[in-house]
C-alpha positions in Angstrom: 15.4 -15.8 10.2 11.9 -14.9 9.1 9.1 -17.5 8.6 5.6 -16.3 7.7 3.3 -19.3 7.5 -0.2 -19.2 5.9 -1.0 -15.6 7.0 -4.6 -14.4 6.7 -5.8 -11.0 7.6 -9.4 -9.8 7.2 -10.8 -6.3 8.1 -14.6 -6.4 8.0 -15.4 -7.7 4.5 -12.0 -7.0 3.1 -9.3 -9.7 2.7 -5.9 -8.0 3.1 -3.7 -11.1 3.3 -4.8 -14.4 1.8 -2.5 -17.3 2.8 0.9 -15.7 2.6 3.8 -18.0 3.2 7.4 -16.6 2.9 10.7 -17.8 4.2 13.7 -15.3 4.5 17.0 -16.9 5.4 20.3 -15.5 6.8 22.4 -13.9 4.1 19.5 -13.0 1.8 18.3 -9.5 1.1 14.7 -9.2 -0.1 12.7 -6.6 -2.1 8.9 -6.8 -1.8 7.0 -5.5 -4.9 3.3 -5.1 -5.6 0.6 -2.6 -6.5 -0.9 -0.2 -4.0 -3.1 -2.1 -1.6 -1.5 -5.5 -2.3 -0.4 -6.0 1.3 3.3 -5.0 1.2 3.3 -2.7 4.2 1.0 -5.0 6.1 3.6 -7.7 5.9 6.2 -5.3 7.3 4.0 -4.4 10.2 3.6 -8.1 11.0 7.3 -8.7 10.8 7.9 -5.9 13.3 5.0 -7.0 15.5 2.8 -3.9 15.1 0.1 -6.0 13.5 -1.0 -9.6 14.0 -2.7 -11.9 11.5 -6.2 -13.3 11.9 -4.6 -16.7 11.4 -1.2 -18.1 10.7 2.2 -17.8 12.4 5.0 -15.2 12.4 8.5 -16.2 13.4 11.2 -13.6 13.5 14.8 -14.1 14.6 13.9 -17.3 16.4 10.9 -15.8 18.2 7.2 -16.7 17.5 5.0 -13.7 17.9 2.3 -14.2 20.5 4.8 -16.3 22.6 7.5 -13.7 23.2 8.1 -10.1 24.2 7.9 -8.3 20.9 9.6 -5.3 22.3 12.7 -7.3 22.8 12.6 -8.5 19.2 12.2 -5.0 17.9 15.5 -4.0 19.5 17.2 -6.3 16.9 15.4 -4.6 14.0 16.4 -1.4 12.2 13.4 0.4 10.6 13.2 3.2 8.0 9.9 4.8 6.9 8.4 8.2 6.2 6.1 7.8 9.2 9.2 7.6 11.4 10.6 10.9 10.0 7.3 12.6 10.8 7.6 11.5 14.5 11.1 13.0 14.9 11.8 16.5 16.1 13.2 18.6 13.3 14.9 21.0 15.6 17.2 18.3 17.1 20.7 18.0 15.9 21.4 15.3 13.3 23.9 13.4 15.5 21.3 13.3 18.3 18.7 11.9 15.9 21.1 9.1 14.9 22.1 8.4 18.5 18.4 7.7 19.5 18.6 4.6 17.4 20.8 3.0 20.0 17.9 2.8 22.4 14.9 2.9 20.0 14.0 6.4 21.4 12.4 9.2 19.4 14.2 11.8 21.5 16.6 12.0 24.4 15.6 13.5 27.8 18.7 12.6 29.7 22.5 12.8 29.2 23.7 10.8 26.2 26.7 8.5 26.8 29.8 9.7 25.1 30.4 6.3 23.4 26.9 6.6 21.8 27.6 10.1 20.6 30.9 9.0 19.1 29.4 6.1 17.3 26.6 8.3 15.9 29.1 10.8 14.6 31.3 8.1 13.0 28.3 6.6 11.2 27.4 10.0 9.8 31.0 10.7 8.7 31.0 7.3 7.0 28.0 8.3 4.9 29.5 11.6 3.9 27.4 13.6 6.3 30.1 14.7 8.7 29.6 18.3 7.8 26.0 18.1 8.9 26.5 16.5 12.4 25.4 19.6 14.4 22.8 20.8 11.9 19.1 20.5 12.9 17.3 17.7 11.0 14.9 20.2 9.5 17.6 22.0 7.6 18.5 18.9 5.6 17.3 17.8 2.2 14.9 14.9 1.8 17.7 12.7 0.6 20.0 13.7 3.5 17.2 12.9 6.0 16.8 9.4 4.5 20.6 8.8 4.9 20.3 10.0 8.5 17.6 7.5 9.1 19.8 4.8 7.6 22.6 5.8 10.0 20.1 5.8 12.9 18.9 2.3 12.0 22.4 1.0 12.2 23.2 2.3 15.7 22.1 -0.9 17.5 23.9 -3.2 15.0 20.5 -4.8 14.0 20.2 -8.3 12.6 17.4 -7.2 10.4 16.9 -3.9 8.5 13.4 -3.1 7.2 12.8 -0.2 4.8 9.4 0.9 3.7 9.7 3.0 0.5 12.8 4.8 1.7 13.3 6.6 -1.7 9.7 8.0 -1.9 9.8 11.7 -2.6 13.5 11.7 -3.7 14.6 13.1 -7.1 16.8 10.9 -9.3 20.1 12.3 -7.9 19.1 11.9 -4.3 17.7 8.4 -4.9 20.9 7.2 -6.5 23.0 8.6 -3.7 20.8 6.8 -1.2 20.9 3.5 -3.1 24.7 3.7 -3.4 24.9 4.1 0.4 22.5 1.2 0.9 24.6 -1.0 -1.3 27.4 -0.8 1.2 25.3 -2.9 3.6 26.4 -6.0 1.8 29.5 -5.8 3.9 27.5 -6.1 7.1 26.1 -9.1 8.8 22.4 -8.4 8.5 19.3 -9.1 6.4 17.6 -6.3 4.5 13.9 -6.2 3.5 13.0 -3.3 1.2 9.5 -2.3 0.0 9.2 -0.2 -3.1 7.0 0.6 -6.0 10.0 1.2 -8.3 11.5 -1.9 -9.8 14.7 -0.1 -10.8 15.6 0.3 -7.1 16.5 -3.4 -7.0 20.3 -2.8 -6.7 23.0 -5.5 -6.6 22.6 -5.7 -2.8 19.3 -7.5 -3.2 19.3 -11.3 -3.8 15.6 -12.2 -3.7 12.2 -10.7 -4.6 8.6 -11.4 -3.4 5.9 -10.3 -5.7 2.6 -9.6 -3.8 -0.7 -9.5 -5.7 -4.1 -9.1 -4.1 -2.9 -10.3 -0.7 -1.1 -13.4 -2.1 2.5 -14.2 -2.9 2.4 -14.3 -6.7 6.1 -15.3 -6.9 9.1 -15.4 -4.5 12.7 -16.4 -5.0 16.0 -15.3 -6.6 15.5 -11.9 -8.2 16.3 -13.0 -11.8 13.6 -15.6 -11.5 10.9 -13.3 -10.2 11.5 -10.0 -12.0 10.4 -11.2 -15.4 8.1 -9.6 -17.9 5.6 -12.4 -17.6 5.3 -12.3 -13.8 5.3 -8.5 -13.6 2.7 -8.2 -16.3 0.4 -10.5 -14.4 0.9 -8.7 -11.1 0.5 -5.2 -12.4 -2.1 -5.9 -15.2 0.2 -4.2 -17.7 2.3 -5.5 -20.7 5.7 -5.1 -19.1 9.2 -5.9 -20.5 12.3 -6.2 -18.4 15.9 -5.5 -19.3 18.8 -6.1 -16.8 21.8 -3.8 -16.8 24.5 -3.6 -14.1 22.6 -6.1 -12.0 19.5 -3.8 -11.9 16.2 -4.4 -13.7 14.7 -1.7 -15.9 11.2 -1.9 -17.2 9.2 -0.7 -20.2 5.5 -0.8 -20.6 4.6 -1.8 -24.2 2.1 0.2 -26.1 -1.1 -1.7 -26.7 -0.2 -1.8 -30.4 3.2 -3.3 -29.9 3.8 -6.8 -31.1 4.1 -9.5 -28.4 
């Protein structure tokens, strides 16, 4: 489904990616972890075709970037990010925001087909947002806006859903509501890729983790093999312990005086 082969990216004297190779197969759901500046968002931009490597190859959904129409590939990809929210019109009705996802528009300037409007409303109702269908986006809480973006990303039945820190800025209650909704995606035929700084956001939905450190893949594979105290300690330069509960990892940073 996604094959990143020996990706390098250099900007002036700075090496952003340094030989990244990663394979994501159908039926897998991945989380990408790493410190700020490690290259996580850069990988997402390469998978969506908004950035290209200095060397190496990117294959997404059977298409090699540089040898295909990237715009056509993007139609099969759902995308959630804070930058997308900032591009939307806060005065537009929630159902209309969701409906734009069927065409990858940011806003409609023509009549919207009734079947598109109906599907948008059904998605919102399924996420418990039916009472907000006609409200302007700007009147919603941050958590509600993130769920609207999730509904929008599903409008075109994407094969791939990419989320760049979707829980950023949410309080604990709103975060858990969003993650609960996200976990329902296990019932759908798509692959999810989720970038986060917060390891406890690895819910039961996710099967695999890639740990990025200084532009390289420090570890990649099934989540229980990658999310370990030893690997996280090396990647974050901190003494980290991991405990799994309810198929989610929870971490603790040891005090320097703690025994190993």
